C-alpha positions in Angstrom: 0.0 0.0 0.0 1.4 3.4 -1.0 1.8 6.2 1.5 -0.7 8.4 -0.4 -3.4 5.7 -0.1 -2.8 5.4 3.7 -2.9 9.2 4.2 -6.0 9.5 2.1 -7.8 6.8 4.2 -6.6 8.6 7.4 -8.0 11.9 6.0 -11.3 10.3 5.3 -11.5 8.7 8.7 -10.8 12.0 10.4 -13.4 13.8 8.3 -16.0 11.1 9.3 -15.1 11.4 13.0 -14.6 15.2 13.3 -16.0 16.8 10.2 -19.1 18.9 9.9 -21.1 19.9 6.9 -20.6 23.5 5.7 -21.9 25.4 2.8 -19.4 26.2 0.1 -20.1 29.0 -2.4 -17.8 29.4 -5.3 -17.6 32.9 -6.8 -19.1 31.6 -10.1 -21.5 28.9 -9.2 -24.1 27.5 -6.8 -23.5 26.7 -3.2 -23.0 23.1 -2.2 -22.4 21.1 1.0 -18.9 19.8 1.8 -17.6 18.0 4.9 -14.6 19.7 6.6 -12.8 20.0 9.9 -13.1 23.7 11.1 -10.6 25.3 13.4 -11.7 28.8 14.4 -9.7 31.6 15.9 -6.4 30.2 14.8 -4.8 33.6 14.1 -6.2 36.8 15.7 -6.3 40.0 13.7 -5.6 43.4 15.0 -8.5 45.1 13.1 -12.0 44.4 14.3 -14.0 42.4 13.5 -11.3 40.0 12.5 -10.6 36.3 12.9 -9.1 33.6 10.8 -10.1 30.0 10.6 -8.8 26.9 8.9 -11.0 24.4 7.1 -9.5 21.0 6.2 -11.3 19.3 3.2 -10.5 16.7 0.5 -9.9 18.0 -3.0 -12.1 15.3 -4.4 -15.1 16.9 -2.7 -14.9 19.8 -5.3 -16.0 19.6 -8.9 -13.9 22.8 -9.5 -10.9 23.6 -7.4 -11.6 26.0 -4.6 -10.3 29.6 -5.1 -9.5 32.7 -3.2 -12.7 34.8 -2.8 -15.0 31.8 -2.5 -17.2 31.8 0.6 -17.8 29.2 3.4 -20.9 29.4 5.6 -20.7 27.7 9.0 -23.6 28.2 11.3 -24.3 31.9 11.4 -20.8 33.0 10.1 -19.6 33.6 6.5 -15.9 33.3 5.8 -14.0 34.2 2.7 -11.3 31.9 1.4 -8.0 34.0 1.5 -5.5 31.2 0.9 -5.2 27.5 0.0 -2.6 24.9 0.9 -2.7 21.5 -0.8 -0.8 18.4 0.2 0.3 15.7 -2.2 -2.3 13.2 -0.9 -5.4 15.2 -1.8 -6.0 17.2 1.3 -6.7 20.9 1.2 -6.3 23.4 4.0 -8.4 26.5 3.3 -7.4 29.7 5.2 -10.6 31.6 5.9 -11.2 35.1 7.1 -14.4 36.1 8.9 -16.5 38.1 6.5 -19.9 38.6 8.1 -22.6 37.1 10.3 -25.6 35.7 8.4 
């Protein structure tokens, strides 16, 4: 078994155990639901209101790759995607910035 296969299975198990459904809205497209692991308040911002969060997802969950400027809605909060970090095994870490309350 290749390392990539093992990491992919581990990612999927973590998403099943700790993930939650969030609404993902691409800039050009309709919103859809994706499962991700959200970590809020990871980097405070000096200007108010400001907060960063991270969302771990699998690249395979997206028909089109996520992009900066897309939006993620979690509960009553809307975040903008400000950066993306991909790993070689299909995981994506989206850096989110609090945009507004719903």
